[in-house]
HTML snippet that shows the backbone in 3Dmol.js (N, CA, C, O; Angstrom):
<script src="https://3Dmol.org/build/3Dmol-min.js"></script>
<div id="view" style="width:600px;height:400px;position:relative"></div>
<script>
const pdb = `
ATOM      1  N   MET A   1     -53.324 -72.581  34.166  1.00  0.00           N
ATOM      2  CA  MET A   1     -54.130 -71.517  33.583  1.00  0.00           C
ATOM      3  C   MET A   1     -53.645 -71.245  32.165  1.00  0.00           C
ATOM      4  O   MET A   1     -52.478 -71.443  31.826  1.00  0.00           O
ATOM      5  N   PHE A   2     -54.587 -70.785  31.357  1.00  0.00           N
ATOM      6  CA  PHE A   2     -54.331 -70.508  29.961  1.00  0.00           C
ATOM      7  C   PHE A   2     -54.941 -69.149  29.637  1.00  0.00           C
ATOM      8  O   PHE A   2     -56.068 -68.864  30.042  1.00  0.00           O
ATOM      9  N   VAL A   3     -54.205 -68.306  28.907  1.00  0.00           N
ATOM     10  CA  VAL A   3     -54.635 -66.947  28.616  1.00  0.00           C
ATOM     11  C   VAL A   3     -54.811 -66.756  27.109  1.00  0.00           C
ATOM     12  O   VAL A   3     -53.971 -67.178  26.314  1.00  0.00           O
ATOM     13  N   VAL A   4     -55.911 -66.115  26.735  1.00  0.00           N
ATOM     14  CA  VAL A   4     -56.164 -65.774  25.350  1.00  0.00           C
ATOM     15  C   VAL A   4     -56.275 -64.247  25.279  1.00  0.00           C
ATOM     16  O   VAL A   4     -57.063 -63.634  25.999  1.00  0.00           O
ATOM     17  N   ILE A   5     -55.469 -63.648  24.397  1.00  0.00           N
ATOM     18  CA  ILE A   5     -55.513 -62.199  24.187  1.00  0.00           C
ATOM     19  C   ILE A   5     -55.888 -61.948  22.729  1.00  0.00           C
ATOM     20  O   ILE A   5     -55.181 -62.351  21.806  1.00  0.00           O
ATOM     21  N   ILE A   6     -57.024 -61.268  22.551  1.00  0.00           N
ATOM     22  CA  ILE A   6     -57.517 -60.963  21.215  1.00  0.00           C
ATOM     23  C   ILE A   6     -57.468 -59.448  21.041  1.00  0.00           C
ATOM     24  O   ILE A   6     -58.208 -58.712  21.693  1.00  0.00           O
ATOM     25  N   LYS A   7     -56.587 -58.997  20.156  1.00  0.00           N
ATOM     26  CA  LYS A   7     -56.416 -57.565  19.888  1.00  0.00           C
ATOM     27  C   LYS A   7     -57.269 -57.213  18.669  1.00  0.00           C
ATOM     28  O   LYS A   7     -56.969 -57.623  17.548  1.00  0.00           O
ATOM     29  N   ASN A   8     -58.336 -56.449  18.906  1.00  0.00           N
ATOM     30  CA  ASN A   8     -59.281 -56.084  17.852  1.00  0.00           C
ATOM     31  C   ASN A   8     -59.052 -54.666  17.355  1.00  0.00           C
ATOM     32  O   ASN A   8     -58.973 -53.726  18.146  1.00  0.00           O
ATOM     33  N   LYS A   9     -58.948 -54.521  16.049  1.00  0.00           N
ATOM     34  CA  LYS A   9     -58.939 -53.187  15.423  1.00  0.00           C
ATOM     35  C   LYS A   9     -60.386 -52.838  15.130  1.00  0.00           C
ATOM     36  O   LYS A   9     -61.123 -53.639  14.555  1.00  0.00           O
ATOM     37  N   VAL A  10     -60.791 -51.637  15.528  1.00  0.00           N
ATOM     38  CA  VAL A  10     -62.181 -51.226  15.377  1.00  0.00           C
ATOM     39  C   VAL A  10     -62.272 -49.851  14.720  1.00  0.00           C
ATOM     40  O   VAL A  10     -61.314 -49.077  14.711  1.00  0.00           O
ATOM     41  N   ARG A  11     -63.449 -49.576  14.176  1.00  0.00           N
ATOM     42  CA  ARG A  11     -63.705 -48.253  13.585  1.00  0.00           C
ATOM     43  C   ARG A  11     -63.793 -47.228  14.732  1.00  0.00           C
ATOM     44  O   ARG A  11     -64.535 -47.430  15.694  1.00  0.00           O
ATOM     45  N   LEU A  12     -63.039 -46.143  14.623  1.00  0.00           N
ATOM     46  CA  LEU A  12     -63.048 -45.127  15.677  1.00  0.00           C
ATOM     47  C   LEU A  12     -64.452 -44.575  15.911  1.00  0.00           C
ATOM     48  O   LEU A  12     -64.857 -44.356  17.052  1.00  0.00           O
ATOM     49  N   GLU A  13     -65.187 -44.354  14.825  1.00  0.00           N
ATOM     50  CA  GLU A  13     -66.520 -43.752  14.978  1.00  0.00           C
ATOM     51  C   GLU A  13     -67.514 -44.704  15.638  1.00  0.00           C
ATOM     52  O   GLU A  13     -68.571 -44.272  16.098  1.00  0.00           O
ATOM     53  N   GLY A  14     -67.188 -45.986  15.689  1.00  0.00           N
ATOM     54  CA  GLY A  14     -68.071 -46.964  16.317  1.00  0.00           C
ATOM     55  C   GLY A  14     -67.470 -47.629  17.539  1.00  0.00           C
ATOM     56  O   GLY A  14     -67.985 -48.638  18.021  1.00  0.00           O
ATOM     57  N   LYS A  15     -66.385 -47.069  18.039  1.00  0.00           N
ATOM     58  CA  LYS A  15     -65.663 -47.704  19.144  1.00  0.00           C
ATOM     59  C   LYS A  15     -66.514 -47.874  20.398  1.00  0.00           C
ATOM     60  O   LYS A  15     -66.474 -48.927  21.034  1.00  0.00           O
ATOM     61  N   GLU A  16     -67.279 -46.855  20.758  1.00  0.00           N
ATOM     62  CA  GLU A  16     -68.096 -46.952  21.975  1.00  0.00           C
ATOM     63  C   GLU A  16     -69.130 -48.066  21.839  1.00  0.00           C
ATOM     64  O   GLU A  16     -69.377 -48.806  22.791  1.00  0.00           O
ATOM     65  N   ASP A  17     -69.732 -48.186  20.662  1.00  0.00           N
ATOM     66  CA  ASP A  17     -70.694 -49.277  20.429  1.00  0.00           C
ATOM     67  C   ASP A  17     -69.990 -50.632  20.503  1.00  0.00           C
ATOM     68  O   ASP A  17     -70.529 -51.595  21.048  1.00  0.00           O
ATOM     69  N   TYR A  18     -68.778 -50.692  19.946  1.00  0.00           N
ATOM     70  CA  TYR A  18     -68.012 -51.935  19.994  1.00  0.00           C
ATOM     71  C   TYR A  18     -67.674 -52.303  21.430  1.00  0.00           C
ATOM     72  O   TYR A  18     -67.796 -53.464  21.821  1.00  0.00           O
ATOM     73  N   LEU A  19     -67.252 -51.323  22.213  1.00  0.00           N
ATOM     74  CA  LEU A  19     -66.929 -51.584  23.617  1.00  0.00           C
ATOM     75  C   LEU A  19     -68.135 -52.140  24.373  1.00  0.00           C
ATOM     76  O   LEU A  19     -68.008 -53.104  25.128  1.00  0.00           O
ATOM     77  N   LYS A  20     -69.296 -51.537  24.170  1.00  0.00           N
ATOM     78  CA  LYS A  20     -70.511 -52.022  24.835  1.00  0.00           C
ATOM     79  C   LYS A  20     -70.824 -53.461  24.442  1.00  0.00           C
ATOM     80  O   LYS A  20     -71.107 -54.297  25.301  1.00  0.00           O
ATOM     81  N   ALA A  21     -70.773 -53.748  23.143  1.00  0.00           N
ATOM     82  CA  ALA A  21     -71.066 -55.105  22.666  1.00  0.00           C
ATOM     83  C   ALA A  21     -70.020 -56.094  23.167  1.00  0.00           C
ATOM     84  O   ALA A  21     -70.350 -57.228  23.515  1.00  0.00           O
ATOM     85  N   SER A  22     -68.769 -55.668  23.204  1.00  0.00           N
ATOM     86  CA  SER A  22     -67.689 -56.536  23.652  1.00  0.00           C
ATOM     87  C   SER A  22     -67.811 -56.871  25.143  1.00  0.00           C
ATOM     88  O   SER A  22     -67.508 -57.988  25.564  1.00  0.00           O
ATOM     89  N   LYS A  23     -68.256 -55.893  25.930  1.00  0.00           N
ATOM     90  CA  LYS A  23     -68.444 -56.139  27.365  1.00  0.00           C
ATOM     91  C   LYS A  23     -69.587 -57.129  27.610  1.00  0.00           C
ATOM     92  O   LYS A  23     -69.503 -57.958  28.517  1.00  0.00           O
ATOM     93  N   LEU A  24     -70.641 -57.050  26.818  1.00  0.00           N
ATOM     94  CA  LEU A  24     -71.720 -58.034  26.935  1.00  0.00           C
ATOM     95  C   LEU A  24     -71.229 -59.429  26.562  1.00  0.00           C
ATOM     96  O   LEU A  24     -71.563 -60.414  27.221  1.00  0.00           O
ATOM     97  N   PHE A  25     -70.438 -59.498  25.505  1.00  0.00           N
ATOM     98  CA  PHE A  25     -69.830 -60.759  25.084  1.00  0.00           C
ATOM     99  C   PHE A  25     -68.960 -61.332  26.210  1.00  0.00           C
ATOM    100  O   PHE A  25     -69.039 -62.522  26.516  1.00  0.00           O
ATOM    101  N   ALA A  26     -68.138 -60.484  26.818  1.00  0.00           N
ATOM    102  CA  ALA A  26     -67.248 -60.936  27.901  1.00  0.00           C
ATOM    103  C   ALA A  26     -68.046 -61.458  29.089  1.00  0.00           C
ATOM    104  O   ALA A  26     -67.678 -62.469  29.687  1.00  0.00           O
ATOM    105  N   GLU A  27     -69.131 -60.779  29.434  1.00  0.00           N
ATOM    106  CA  GLU A  27     -69.966 -61.244  30.556  1.00  0.00           C
ATOM    107  C   GLU A  27     -70.524 -62.636  30.268  1.00  0.00           C
ATOM    108  O   GLU A  27     -70.552 -63.483  31.162  1.00  0.00           O
ATOM    109  N   ASP A  28     -70.962 -62.883  29.050  1.00  0.00           N
ATOM    110  CA  ASP A  28     -71.470 -64.204  28.690  1.00  0.00           C
ATOM    111  C   ASP A  28     -70.361 -65.260  28.670  1.00  0.00           C
ATOM    112  O   ASP A  28     -70.601 -66.423  28.994  1.00  0.00           O
ATOM    113  N   MET A  29     -69.154 -64.851  28.289  1.00  0.00           N
ATOM    114  CA  MET A  29     -68.025 -65.805  28.272  1.00  0.00           C
ATOM    115  C   MET A  29     -67.719 -66.335  29.656  1.00  0.00           C
ATOM    116  O   MET A  29     -67.257 -67.467  29.800  1.00  0.00           O
ATOM    117  N   LYS A  30     -67.969 -65.532  30.674  1.00  0.00           N
ATOM    118  CA  LYS A  30     -67.700 -65.949  32.049  1.00  0.00           C
ATOM    119  C   LYS A  30     -68.554 -67.154  32.462  1.00  0.00           C
ATOM    120  O   LYS A  30     -68.244 -67.837  33.438  1.00  0.00           O
ATOM    121  N   ASN A  31     -69.621 -67.405  31.716  1.00  0.00           N
ATOM    122  CA  ASN A  31     -70.495 -68.541  32.005  1.00  0.00           C
ATOM    123  C   ASN A  31     -70.128 -69.806  31.251  1.00  0.00           C
ATOM    124  O   ASN A  31     -70.752 -70.849  31.449  1.00  0.00           O
ATOM    125  N   VAL A  32     -69.122 -69.727  30.388  1.00  0.00           N
ATOM    126  CA  VAL A  32     -68.680 -70.889  29.629  1.00  0.00           C
ATOM    127  C   VAL A  32     -67.844 -71.772  30.539  1.00  0.00           C
ATOM    128  O   VAL A  32     -66.962 -71.288  31.249  1.00  0.00           O
ATOM    129  N   GLU A  33     -68.126 -73.074  30.515  1.00  0.00           N
ATOM    130  CA  GLU A  33     -67.364 -74.013  31.338  1.00  0.00           C
ATOM    131  C   GLU A  33     -65.876 -73.918  31.020  1.00  0.00           C
ATOM    132  O   GLU A  33     -65.466 -74.034  29.865  1.00  0.00           O
ATOM    133  N   GLY A  34     -65.083 -73.705  32.053  1.00  0.00           N
ATOM    134  CA  GLY A  34     -63.626 -73.624  31.894  1.00  0.00           C
ATOM    135  C   GLY A  34     -63.092 -72.220  31.744  1.00  0.00           C
ATOM    136  O   GLY A  34     -61.889 -72.001  31.881  1.00  0.00           O
ATOM    137  N   CYS A  35     -63.965 -71.256  31.464  1.00  0.00           N
ATOM    138  CA  CYS A  35     -63.533 -69.858  31.348  1.00  0.00           C
ATOM    139  C   CYS A  35     -63.655 -69.215  32.736  1.00  0.00           C
ATOM    140  O   CYS A  35     -64.753 -69.063  33.270  1.00  0.00           O
ATOM    141  N   CYS A  36     -62.514 -68.844  33.300  1.00  0.00           N
ATOM    142  CA  CYS A  36     -62.485 -68.280  34.658  1.00  0.00           C
ATOM    143  C   CYS A  36     -62.854 -66.807  34.696  1.00  0.00           C
ATOM    144  O   CYS A  36     -63.479 -66.330  35.643  1.00  0.00           O
ATOM    145  N   ASP A  37     -62.454 -66.091  33.643  1.00  0.00           N
ATOM    146  CA  ASP A  37     -62.736 -64.668  33.612  1.00  0.00           C
ATOM    147  C   ASP A  37     -62.581 -64.175  32.174  1.00  0.00           C
ATOM    148  O   ASP A  37     -61.878 -64.779  31.364  1.00  0.00           O
ATOM    149  N   ALA A  38     -63.245 -63.079  31.881  1.00  0.00           N
ATOM    150  CA  ALA A  38     -63.159 -62.427  30.568  1.00  0.00           C
ATOM    151  C   ALA A  38     -63.253 -60.926  30.789  1.00  0.00           C
ATOM    152  O   ALA A  38     -64.174 -60.433  31.440  1.00  0.00           O
ATOM    153  N   LEU A  39     -62.289 -60.217  30.238  1.00  0.00           N
ATOM    154  CA  LEU A  39     -62.201 -58.764  30.429  1.00  0.00           C
ATOM    155  C   LEU A  39     -62.105 -58.057  29.097  1.00  0.00           C
ATOM    156  O   LEU A  39     -61.672 -58.639  28.102  1.00  0.00           O
ATOM    157  N   VAL A  40     -62.510 -56.804  29.079  1.00  0.00           N
ATOM    158  CA  VAL A  40     -62.377 -55.965  27.894  1.00  0.00           C
ATOM    159  C   VAL A  40     -61.479 -54.801  28.260  1.00  0.00           C
ATOM    160  O   VAL A  40     -61.719 -54.104  29.246  1.00  0.00           O
ATOM    161  N   LEU A  41     -60.433 -54.593  27.453  1.00  0.00           N
ATOM    162  CA  LEU A  41     -59.456 -53.539  27.709  1.00  0.00           C
ATOM    163  C   LEU A  41     -59.509 -52.516  26.587  1.00  0.00           C
ATOM    164  O   LEU A  41     -59.514 -52.889  25.414  1.00  0.00           O
ATOM    165  N   ASP A  42     -59.549 -51.243  26.923  1.00  0.00           N
ATOM    166  CA  ASP A  42     -59.553 -50.141  25.972  1.00  0.00           C
ATOM    167  C   ASP A  42     -58.134 -49.585  25.919  1.00  0.00           C
ATOM    168  O   ASP A  42     -57.652 -49.011  26.896  1.00  0.00           O
ATOM    169  N   SER A  43     -57.466 -49.757  24.777  1.00  0.00           N
ATOM    170  CA  SER A  43     -56.064 -49.361  24.650  1.00  0.00           C
ATOM    171  C   SER A  43     -55.865 -47.857  24.860  1.00  0.00           C
ATOM    172  O   SER A  43     -56.615 -47.039  24.327  1.00  0.00           O
ATOM    173  N   ILE A  44     -54.861 -47.515  25.631  1.00  0.00           N
ATOM    174  CA  ILE A  44     -54.479 -46.122  25.832  1.00  0.00           C
ATOM    175  C   ILE A  44     -53.602 -45.647  24.681  1.00  0.00           C
ATOM    176  O   ILE A  44     -53.687 -44.493  24.263  1.00  0.00           O
ATOM    177  N   ASP A  45     -52.761 -46.540  24.171  1.00  0.00           N
ATOM    178  CA  ASP A  45     -51.785 -46.175  23.142  1.00  0.00           C
ATOM    179  C   ASP A  45     -52.343 -46.204  21.722  1.00  0.00           C
ATOM    180  O   ASP A  45     -51.882 -45.459  20.858  1.00  0.00           O
ATOM    181  N   GLU A  46     -53.335 -47.061  21.480  1.00  0.00           N
ATOM    182  CA  GLU A  46     -53.892 -47.186  20.138  1.00  0.00           C
ATOM    183  C   GLU A  46     -55.407 -46.933  20.215  1.00  0.00           C
ATOM    184  O   GLU A  46     -56.151 -47.779  20.711  1.00  0.00           O
ATOM    185  N   ASN A  47     -55.853 -45.801  19.737  1.00  0.00           N
ATOM    186  CA  ASN A  47     -57.249 -45.414  19.859  1.00  0.00           C
ATOM    187  C   ASN A  47     -58.221 -46.374  19.188  1.00  0.00           C
ATOM    188  O   ASN A  47     -59.390 -46.448  19.567  1.00  0.00           O
ATOM    189  N   ASP A  48     -57.740 -47.105  18.195  1.00  0.00           N
ATOM    190  CA  ASP A  48     -58.624 -47.991  17.443  1.00  0.00           C
ATOM    191  C   ASP A  48     -58.495 -49.464  17.876  1.00  0.00           C
ATOM    192  O   ASP A  48     -58.819 -50.367  17.105  1.00  0.00           O
ATOM    193  N   VAL A  49     -58.027 -49.698  19.098  1.00  0.00           N
ATOM    194  CA  VAL A  49     -57.811 -51.063  19.584  1.00  0.00           C
ATOM    195  C   VAL A  49     -58.614 -51.331  20.855  1.00  0.00           C
ATOM    196  O   VAL A  49     -58.607 -50.546  21.803  1.00  0.00           O
ATOM    197  N   VAL A  50     -59.301 -52.465  20.837  1.00  0.00           N
ATOM    198  CA  VAL A  50     -59.996 -53.012  22.004  1.00  0.00           C
ATOM    199  C   VAL A  50     -59.489 -54.433  22.171  1.00  0.00           C
ATOM    200  O   VAL A  50     -59.460 -55.206  21.213  1.00  0.00           O
ATOM    201  N   VAL A  51     -59.089 -54.778  23.391  1.00  0.00           N
ATOM    202  CA  VAL A  51     -58.532 -56.105  23.663  1.00  0.00           C
ATOM    203  C   VAL A  51     -59.512 -56.915  24.510  1.00  0.00           C
ATOM    204  O   VAL A  51     -60.047 -56.432  25.508  1.00  0.00           O
ATOM    205  N   ASN A  52     -59.730 -58.160  24.083  1.00  0.00           N
ATOM    206  CA  ASN A  52     -60.476 -59.113  24.898  1.00  0.00           C
ATOM    207  C   ASN A  52     -59.452 -60.049  25.536  1.00  0.00           C
ATOM    208  O   ASN A  52     -58.623 -60.648  24.849  1.00  0.00           O
ATOM    209  N   LEU A  53     -59.525 -60.163  26.851  1.00  0.00           N
ATOM    210  CA  LEU A  53     -58.613 -61.022  27.613  1.00  0.00           C
ATOM    211  C   LEU A  53     -59.449 -62.101  28.282  1.00  0.00           C
ATOM    212  O   LEU A  53     -60.377 -61.805  29.034  1.00  0.00           O
ATOM    213  N   GLU A  54     -59.114 -63.355  28.003  1.00  0.00           N
ATOM    214  CA  GLU A  54     -59.835 -64.487  28.600  1.00  0.00           C
ATOM    215  C   GLU A  54     -58.867 -65.349  29.389  1.00  0.00           C
ATOM    216  O   GLU A  54     -57.768 -65.654  28.925  1.00  0.00           O
ATOM    217  N   LEU A  55     -59.282 -65.739  30.582  1.00  0.00           N
ATOM    218  CA  LEU A  55     -58.512 -66.656  31.420  1.00  0.00           C
ATOM    219  C   LEU A  55     -59.270 -67.993  31.474  1.00  0.00           C
ATOM    220  O   LEU A  55     -60.447 -68.041  31.833  1.00  0.00           O
ATOM    221  N   TRP A  56     -58.580 -69.050  31.117  1.00  0.00           N
ATOM    222  CA  TRP A  56     -59.163 -70.388  31.077  1.00  0.00           C
ATOM    223  C   TRP A  56     -58.459 -71.306  32.063  1.00  0.00           C
ATOM    224  O   TRP A  56     -57.282 -71.112  32.367  1.00  0.00           O
ATOM    225  N   ASN A  57     -59.173 -72.300  32.559  1.00  0.00           N
ATOM    226  CA  ASN A  57     -58.558 -73.291  33.445  1.00  0.00           C
ATOM    227  C   ASN A  57     -57.425 -74.028  32.753  1.00  0.00           C
ATOM    228  O   ASN A  57     -56.401 -74.333  33.364  1.00  0.00           O
ATOM    229  N   SER A  58     -57.622 -74.313  31.458  1.00  0.00           N
ATOM    230  CA  SER A  58     -56.615 -75.076  30.710  1.00  0.00           C
ATOM    231  C   SER A  58     -56.798 -74.840  29.213  1.00  0.00           C
ATOM    232  O   SER A  58     -57.840 -74.353  28.775  1.00  0.00           O
ATOM    233  N   LYS A  59     -55.784 -75.188  28.443  1.00  0.00           N
ATOM    234  CA  LYS A  59     -55.900 -75.116  26.982  1.00  0.00           C
ATOM    235  C   LYS A  59     -56.965 -76.071  26.495  1.00  0.00           C
ATOM    236  O   LYS A  59     -57.660 -75.792  25.517  1.00  0.00           O
ATOM    237  N   GLU A  60     -57.096 -77.208  27.179  1.00  0.00           N
ATOM    238  CA  GLU A  60     -58.118 -78.190  26.794  1.00  0.00           C
ATOM    239  C   GLU A  60     -59.518 -77.606  26.926  1.00  0.00           C
ATOM    240  O   GLU A  60     -60.368 -77.838  26.066  1.00  0.00           O
ATOM    241  N   ASP A  61     -59.767 -76.848  27.995  1.00  0.00           N
ATOM    242  CA  ASP A  61     -61.064 -76.180  28.146  1.00  0.00           C
ATOM    243  C   ASP A  61     -61.286 -75.188  27.013  1.00  0.00           C
ATOM    244  O   ASP A  61     -62.370 -75.130  26.433  1.00  0.00           O
ATOM    245  N   PHE A  62     -60.258 -74.413  26.701  1.00  0.00           N
ATOM    246  CA  PHE A  62     -60.367 -73.458  25.597  1.00  0.00           C
ATOM    247  C   PHE A  62     -60.652 -74.181  24.285  1.00  0.00           C
ATOM    248  O   PHE A  62     -61.503 -73.746  23.509  1.00  0.00           O
ATOM    249  N   ASP A  63     -59.954 -75.267  24.038  1.00  0.00           N
ATOM    250  CA  ASP A  63     -60.142 -76.026  22.799  1.00  0.00           C
ATOM    251  C   ASP A  63     -61.547 -76.620  22.698  1.00  0.00           C
ATOM    252  O   ASP A  63     -62.066 -76.794  21.595  1.00  0.00           O
ATOM    253  N   ARG A  64     -62.159 -76.928  23.823  1.00  0.00           N
ATOM    254  CA  ARG A  64     -63.514 -77.480  23.818  1.00  0.00           C
ATOM    255  C   ARG A  64     -64.596 -76.427  23.550  1.00  0.00           C
ATOM    256  O   ARG A  64     -65.709 -76.765  23.147  1.00  0.00           O
ATOM    257  N   TYR A  65     -64.272 -75.178  23.771  1.00  0.00           N
ATOM    258  CA  TYR A  65     -65.244 -74.105  23.561  1.00  0.00           C
ATOM    259  C   TYR A  65     -65.687 -74.096  22.105  1.00  0.00           C
ATOM    260  O   TYR A  65     -64.856 -74.083  21.197  1.00  0.00           O
ATOM    261  N   ASP A  66     -66.988 -74.104  21.885  1.00  0.00           N
ATOM    262  CA  ASP A  66     -67.528 -74.259  20.531  1.00  0.00           C
ATOM    263  C   ASP A  66     -67.809 -72.954  19.785  1.00  0.00           C
ATOM    264  O   ASP A  66     -68.277 -72.993  18.647  1.00  0.00           O
ATOM    265  N   GLY A  67     -67.537 -71.817  20.390  1.00  0.00           N
ATOM    266  CA  GLY A  67     -67.747 -70.537  19.721  1.00  0.00           C
ATOM    267  C   GLY A  67     -69.171 -70.024  19.771  1.00  0.00           C
ATOM    268  O   GLY A  67     -69.478 -69.000  19.160  1.00  0.00           O
ATOM    269  N   SER A  68     -70.048 -70.712  20.485  1.00  0.00           N
ATOM    270  CA  SER A  68     -71.463 -70.338  20.491  1.00  0.00           C
ATOM    271  C   SER A  68     -71.722 -68.958  21.087  1.00  0.00           C
ATOM    272  O   SER A  68     -72.606 -68.241  20.616  1.00  0.00           O
ATOM    273  N   VAL A  69     -70.971 -68.578  22.107  1.00  0.00           N
ATOM    274  CA  VAL A  69     -71.178 -67.265  22.713  1.00  0.00           C
ATOM    275  C   VAL A  69     -70.772 -66.178  21.724  1.00  0.00           C
ATOM    276  O   VAL A  69     -71.468 -65.171  21.588  1.00  0.00           O
ATOM    277  N   PHE A  70     -69.657 -66.374  21.036  1.00  0.00           N
ATOM    278  CA  PHE A  70     -69.244 -65.399  20.024  1.00  0.00           C
ATOM    279  C   PHE A  70     -70.301 -65.266  18.939  1.00  0.00           C
ATOM    280  O   PHE A  70     -70.631 -64.154  18.527  1.00  0.00           O
ATOM    281  N   MET A  71     -70.836 -66.389  18.472  1.00  0.00           N
ATOM    282  CA  MET A  71     -71.848 -66.347  17.417  1.00  0.00           C
ATOM    283  C   MET A  71     -73.086 -65.564  17.873  1.00  0.00           C
ATOM    284  O   MET A  71     -73.718 -64.877  17.071  1.00  0.00           O
ATOM    285  N   LYS A  72     -73.421 -65.668  19.133  1.00  0.00           N
ATOM    286  CA  LYS A  72     -74.564 -64.931  19.688  1.00  0.00           C
ATOM    287  C   LYS A  72     -74.342 -63.420  19.591  1.00  0.00           C
ATOM    288  O   LYS A  72     -75.295 -62.671  19.379  1.00  0.00           O
ATOM    289  N   HIS A  73     -73.095 -62.965  19.744  1.00  0.00           N
ATOM    290  CA  HIS A  73     -72.778 -61.539  19.792  1.00  0.00           C
ATOM    291  C   HIS A  73     -72.187 -61.002  18.496  1.00  0.00           C
ATOM    292  O   HIS A  73     -71.988 -59.794  18.364  1.00  0.00           O
ATOM    293  N   LYS A  74     -71.909 -61.864  17.554  1.00  0.00           N
ATOM    294  CA  LYS A  74     -71.203 -61.471  16.319  1.00  0.00           C
ATOM    295  C   LYS A  74     -71.897 -60.333  15.574  1.00  0.00           C
ATOM    296  O   LYS A  74     -71.230 -59.412  15.102  1.00  0.00           O
ATOM    297  N   SER A  75     -73.200 -60.382  15.463  1.00  0.00           N
ATOM    298  CA  SER A  75     -73.912 -59.340  14.687  1.00  0.00           C
ATOM    299  C   SER A  75     -73.786 -57.955  15.322  1.00  0.00           C
ATOM    300  O   SER A  75     -73.871 -56.952  14.614  1.00  0.00           O
ATOM    301  N   ASN A  76     -73.588 -57.879  16.623  1.00  0.00           N
ATOM    302  CA  ASN A  76     -73.399 -56.593  17.296  1.00  0.00           C
ATOM    303  C   ASN A  76     -71.959 -56.107  17.257  1.00  0.00           C
ATOM    304  O   ASN A  76     -71.697 -54.909  17.363  1.00  0.00           O
ATOM    305  N   LEU A  77     -71.024 -57.046  17.104  1.00  0.00           N
ATOM    306  CA  LEU A  77     -69.606 -56.692  17.053  1.00  0.00           C
ATOM    307  C   LEU A  77     -69.145 -56.337  15.634  1.00  0.00           C
ATOM    308  O   LEU A  77     -68.325 -55.439  15.444  1.00  0.00           O
ATOM    309  N   LYS A  78     -69.677 -57.045  14.661  1.00  0.00           N
ATOM    310  CA  LYS A  78     -69.185 -56.966  13.286  1.00  0.00           C
ATOM    311  C   LYS A  78     -69.231 -55.574  12.641  1.00  0.00           C
ATOM    312  O   LYS A  78     -68.284 -55.224  11.937  1.00  0.00           O
ATOM    313  N   PRO A  79     -70.282 -54.755  12.843  1.00  0.00           N
ATOM    314  CA  PRO A  79     -70.339 -53.459  12.137  1.00  0.00           C
ATOM    315  C   PRO A  79     -69.134 -52.542  12.390  1.00  0.00           C
ATOM    316  O   PRO A  79     -68.794 -51.725  11.534  1.00  0.00           O
ATOM    317  N   ASN A  80     -68.493 -52.668  13.542  1.00  0.00           N
ATOM    318  CA  ASN A  80     -67.367 -51.787  13.868  1.00  0.00           C
ATOM    319  C   ASN A  80     -66.028 -52.523  13.944  1.00  0.00           C
ATOM    320  O   ASN A  80     -65.026 -51.958  14.382  1.00  0.00           O
ATOM    321  N   PHE A  81     -66.020 -53.763  13.522  1.00  0.00           N
ATOM    322  CA  PHE A  81     -64.833 -54.616  13.567  1.00  0.00           C
ATOM    323  C   PHE A  81     -64.054 -54.504  12.269  1.00  0.00           C
ATOM    324  O   PHE A  81     -64.637 -54.588  11.187  1.00  0.00           O
ATOM    325  N   LEU A  82     -62.735 -54.316  12.363  1.00  0.00           N
ATOM    326  CA  LEU A  82     -61.888 -54.243  11.171  1.00  0.00           C
ATOM    327  C   LEU A  82     -60.947 -55.445  11.024  1.00  0.00           C
ATOM    328  O   LEU A  82     -60.609 -55.823   9.903  1.00  0.00           O
ATOM    329  N   GLY A  83     -60.525 -56.043  12.128  1.00  0.00           N
ATOM    330  CA  GLY A  83     -59.609 -57.169  12.082  1.00  0.00           C
ATOM    331  C   GLY A  83     -59.066 -57.460  13.468  1.00  0.00           C
ATOM    332  O   GLY A  83     -59.265 -56.679  14.399  1.00  0.00           O
ATOM    333  N   ASN A  84     -58.367 -58.608  13.605  1.00  0.00           N
ATOM    334  CA  ASN A  84     -57.792 -58.917  14.913  1.00  0.00           C
ATOM    335  C   ASN A  84     -56.621 -59.868  14.806  1.00  0.00           C
ATOM    336  O   ASN A  84     -56.375 -60.480  13.767  1.00  0.00           O
ATOM    337  N   THR A  85     -55.910 -59.971  15.908  1.00  0.00           N
ATOM    338  CA  THR A  85     -54.882 -60.985  16.083  1.00  0.00           C
ATOM    339  C   THR A  85     -55.153 -61.655  17.432  1.00  0.00           C
ATOM    340  O   THR A  85     -55.663 -61.031  18.363  1.00  0.00           O
ATOM    341  N   THR A  86     -54.804 -62.920  17.511  1.00  0.00           N
ATOM    342  CA  THR A  86     -55.022 -63.686  18.743  1.00  0.00           C
ATOM    343  C   THR A  86     -53.681 -64.245  19.206  1.00  0.00           C
ATOM    344  O   THR A  86     -52.900 -64.776  18.417  1.00  0.00           O
ATOM    345  N   GLU A  87     -53.440 -64.111  20.498  1.00  0.00           N
ATOM    346  CA  GLU A  87     -52.235 -64.660  21.119  1.00  0.00           C
ATOM    347  C   GLU A  87     -52.643 -65.579  22.255  1.00  0.00           C
ATOM    348  O   GLU A  87     -53.577 -65.283  23.000  1.00  0.00           O
ATOM    349  N   LEU A  88     -51.935 -66.703  22.386  1.00  0.00           N
ATOM    350  CA  LEU A  88     -52.232 -67.712  23.404  1.00  0.00           C
ATOM    351  C   LEU A  88     -51.017 -67.861  24.321  1.00  0.00           C
ATOM    352  O   LEU A  88     -49.877 -67.894  23.858  1.00  0.00           O
ATOM    353  N   TYR A  89     -51.280 -67.950  25.634  1.00  0.00           N
ATOM    354  CA  TYR A  89     -50.198 -68.035  26.608  1.00  0.00           C
ATOM    355  C   TYR A  89     -50.551 -69.035  27.714  1.00  0.00           C
ATOM    356  O   TYR A  89     -51.715 -69.199  28.077  1.00  0.00           O
ATOM    357  N   ASN A  90     -49.528 -69.688  28.232  1.00  0.00           N
ATOM    358  CA  ASN A  90     -49.667 -70.453  29.466  1.00  0.00           C
ATOM    359  C   ASN A  90     -49.360 -69.506  30.621  1.00  0.00           C
ATOM    360  O   ASN A  90     -48.455 -68.676  30.531  1.00  0.00           O
ATOM    361  N   LEU A  91     -50.110 -69.635  31.687  1.00  0.00           N
ATOM    362  CA  LEU A  91     -49.884 -68.772  32.854  1.00  0.00           C
ATOM    363  C   LEU A  91     -49.367 -69.637  33.991  1.00  0.00           C
ATOM    364  O   LEU A  91     -49.103 -69.131  35.082  1.00  0.00           O
TER     365      LEU A  91
END
`;
const viewer = $3Dmol.createViewer("view");
viewer.addModel(pdb, "pdb");
viewer.setStyle({}, {cartoon: {color: "spectrum"}});
viewer.zoomTo();
viewer.render();
</script>
């Protein structure tokens, strides 16, 4: 298993909209070949942080993902997006 953690900084005034858009994105990610699950986490400690957590069968499956699902949702995520960091882990 392979884990991707994307920590997104978002505009506080648009956080609820970002959460809704991010959850739709996560639901679509679950249909990508090799993606076992996708979750959206609302940080308790940092009000301006939303985390996307993806579980993949393998790093190879993740590497094959072409970004098409993200591109489909990008226009709904971008207005409230400020920046992010991505971390990759073996499980």
